[in-house]
N, C-alpha and C positions, 0 to 999 in steps of 0.2 A: 349727540351722545351715543356712543356705540354700546350696544347691549349684548352681553354674552348669554348663553343658554341658562335659563333658570334665574335671571335677575329681573328686577322690576323696571320696566320702561319708565322714562322720565314722565312725571305728571305735569300736564299743561292745563292752565285755567281756561284757555280758549278752546272751543269745540272744533278743533281742526282734525283733519284726517290723520290717523296714525297707522303704523304698520306693526303687526305683532311678530312673534318669533317664527311663524310659519310663512311670513311674507304677505299675509292678508291684511287689507286695509279696513279700518273701522274708525268710528268717532267716539271719543269718551263722553258718553251721554250724561254723566253724573257730576257735572262741574261743582266743585266745592264740597262734595259728599265726604271726602276723606283727604288726609295728608299722608304722603309717603315719606318714609325715612330714607336718608342718604348717608353713606352708600348702602345699597341694597344687599342683603345676604345672598349667597349662592344657594340655589335650591335644586340643582341637578344631582341625581343619585349616581353612584359609580356606574350603573348599567345604562345611564343616559335617559332614564325615564323621568318624567315630571313628578312633582310631589302629590301626595294625597292631601286633601283639605278636609279637616274635621271642623264642623260647626257646632258649638256648644253655647246656645243662647238661653239665658235665664228669663223665662217668660211667665205667663200666668200660671203655668203648671210646671214647677220644678219640684215635684214631690220628693221628699227626703233630701232636698238640696243636692240631688245626685249630679245634676249637670254642673253646678258650681263646684262641687267637690272634685269631679273628674277633671275639669279644666284647671283648677288650682293645683291639683296633684301633678298634672303634666308640666305645668310651668315651673313648679318648685323642684321637680326631680330631674328635669332635662335642660340642656342648654337652650336658652330662649332669647330671641331677638325680636324687637318690634319691627314690623313691616309697614303697617298703616294704622292710623288712628282715625276713627270715624267721628264726624261732627255731631256729638251726642246732643248738643243743644237743639239741633234741628230734628232730632229723631225721638226724643223722649218727652213725655208729658209728665213734668215734675210733680204736678198735683196728684197724679194717680200713684206715683211711686216716689215719695219724698225722700231724698237722701238724708242720712243721719248726720247730725252735727253734735259736737261735744261741748257742753257748757260746764265750766269749772269755777265755782265760787261767785265770780262777778264778771266773767267774760267768756267768749267762745274760744276754744283752743284747737278745734279740728273740724274738718269737713270731709265726709266720705264721698268724694266726687265720683259720679258714675262714669264707667268707661265701656267702650266697645271697640276692640282692637283686633287686628290681624297680626299673628305672630308666626315666626319661623322657628321651628324646634328641630332638634336632632335626637334620634333615639339613642339607646345605649351603644349601638354600633356605628353611630354617626350618620345614619340615613335621615335626610331632611324631610320634613312634612310641615304643613300649615295648620294653624289653629285659629279659628274665628271665635272669640269668646267675649262675654260681657252681657249687658242687659239687652233683651229683645226690644227693638224699636217699637214705640207706640204709633209713630207717624211715618208716612212716606214709605210704606212697605215695598211698593213696586220699584221706586227709585233705588232703594237700598239693595233689593235683590238684584236688580240690573247691575248696580255698581259691583257687587260681589261677583256676579257672573263674569263681567268684563275683566276684573282682576284675575279671576281664576283662569280665564282664557289667555291673558297676557303672561301668566306664570306657568302656562302649560300644565295645569292641574289635570291629572289623569282620572281622578275619582273623587267624589265628595261623599262624606259620611256624616250624617246628622245624629245627634244624641238627643233623646227625648225621654220623658217620664210620664207615667199615668198612675194615679192612685187606684188600687183595685182591692177587692175582697180576698186578699191572700194573707196567710200568716207569716210572721217574721221568722218562724221556726223551720221553714222549709226552704229549699234552694230557690234563689231568685230566678224568675222567668222573664223572658223578653218577647216582644213582637218585632219581627224584621220586615222591612219593605224595600223594594228595589225595582228599577226598570230592567234588571237582568236577573231573572229567576234563578239562574245557575249559581248565583252568589249566596243565595239564602235557602238552599234546598233542605237544610236540616230543620228549618222552621216550618211548622204547620200553618198554612195560609188561613186567613179568615174566610168563613163561609158567608156568601152573600155580600151585601153592600150596606155601608153605614156612613152617616154624615157626622162629622166631628167639628168642634170649633177650630178655626184656622189658627196657624201660628206662622211666624216669619220663617222658622226652620222648615216647616212643611211646604210653605210657598216656594222657598229656595229650592228644595228638592224637586218640586213640580216644574218650576221654570227651567231649571238646569236640564231636566230630562227632556223637556220640550225642545231644547236647543241641542239635543244629541249627546249630552254628557252622561257618563255612567254615574248613577247615584245609588246610595244605600242609606237606610236609616235604621237605627235600633232604638226601640222604646221599651224601657225597663218598667216592670210592674212593681210598684211600691205599696206595702201594706198601708191602706188609707188611714189607719189610725196613727201612722208615723209620718204622714205627709208633711207636717210642719216642723219636723225635727231632723237632725242630721242622720242619714241612713247610709253610711259608707259602703255597705254591701252592694247597694244599687250602683254606685259609681264604679266599684270594682267590676261588676258584671258588664257594664257598658264598655270599659276599657279592655276587658278580656276579649270581647267580641271584636273590637277594633283591631287588637293585636293579632287575633286569629285570622281576620280577613286580609289584613295588609302585610302581615309578617313583620310589622314594626316591633322592636324590642322595648317594651315599656315596663319599668320596675313597678311591682304592685304590692310588695310586702307591707308597706305602711298602711295601705288600704285594707289589706287582709287582717292585720293586727287590730286596726281600728274597728273593723266589722265585728271581730270576736269580742272586743271590749264593750261595744255598744249593745250587742246581743245579750251579753251577760247582765248588763244593767237592766235591760228591758225585762229579761226573764225574772230577775229578782223582784221587780216591781209588780209584774203580772201575778207572780205566785202570792204576793201579799194581798191581792184583791180577788176574792172568789168570783165576783161578777165578771171581771175582765178575764179571768182564767176560763170561765165557761164560754165566753165569746171566742177566745183564741182556740179552745178545743174544738168548737164547732167549725171554725175556719179550717182547722187542720183536717178534720174528717171530710169536709167538702173538698179540700185540695187533694187529699189522697184518693178520694173517689174519682175525681176528675182525671188524675194521672193514670189510675188503674184502667179506666175506661178508654183512655187515649181519645177522648172526645174532642171534636173540633169546635164545640161551643165555648162561649166565654165562661169564666169562673163565677157563675151565679148559683144561688141556692136552688136546690131541687126540692126534694121531699122533706129536707130537714127544716125544722122550725127555727130559722135564724132571725135575729133582730133586723129591722129595716136599716137602710143606710144611714138615715137620720138618727135613729136610736143608737146605732153602733158608734157613729161619730160623736154624739153627745156624751156617751159613756166614756169614750177614750179622751175627750176633751177634759172631762172632770178628772180622769185619772192623771193626765199629764199636768194639769194645773196643780193637783195635790203634790206632785213630785217635781215641780218646775226647777227647783234648785239643783237637782241631780242631773238635769239635762240642759241647764242654761248655757253651759260653755260649749255644748255640741261636740263636734269632732275636731280635735287638735292634732295636726300631723307633725309629730316631733321626730319621726324617723328619717333615715337617710336613704331608704330604698322604697 
């Protein structure tokens, strides 16, 4: 099978030597890890460069459902083709994340089957890029990461961009902030680096970024800071912030109006409910003062309470859990994207 630039080489079950588009030989080490679609979409840009790969994996920390919202927004607003589907049965521990099933009257009517797929998308100007989206694997991290890396190399991916979230003590009433990381500091000069060293729980996205960098690929990651009292509800402003950074870095033309409108609507709802609770209002006001002091000082330290008498993380979380439980009906539907842009 003859392959043109930017197409997916034929997938073989046997571990035989193959040749990529640069004429280099390799062995597909991940037999049975994924299935490729045929025919493969064209992925070369008009300038001849390979595509960008965005990975948006929903793992143990998808605060504000920002990663899910960002991926679904891209797939719904842009031309999308399936490139590869991963063998989710081999990667997911169903007991830790049980899929939802629908029961009606006396029988089951639906099953929300988990997915993990690689898609080819085209931005508003027709520029192709790749999106790896779905549930983060529970199992076989290294095999999965290697499979993605080999696919990226076969598709001549020029850059990988990871989307992440972290719940933080920040108020929803202030601009959304992010942390950026890359093996090319020139790509993230506008972001203040962390001071010192910190150990964090691993994720497949972070491991993919690490392994890709080890193999000489250019990698970037954006981690959006989500108000931790909104970590379990839709917060489209975080998804919007992630995609804004992706568009800025890659020059991809991504429509964002639907996320902007949704962000304003959700913020209005939250403000109304916060104003109705004096206790919650006090906490948000304290977070605002802390945030403003942090920005004014242009400090490099994390957003932690200094001299102000703020509640502990557990106290704050418990207070907002009570708050959200009391108003569950108003947030139960989350973010619904009904727009066209």
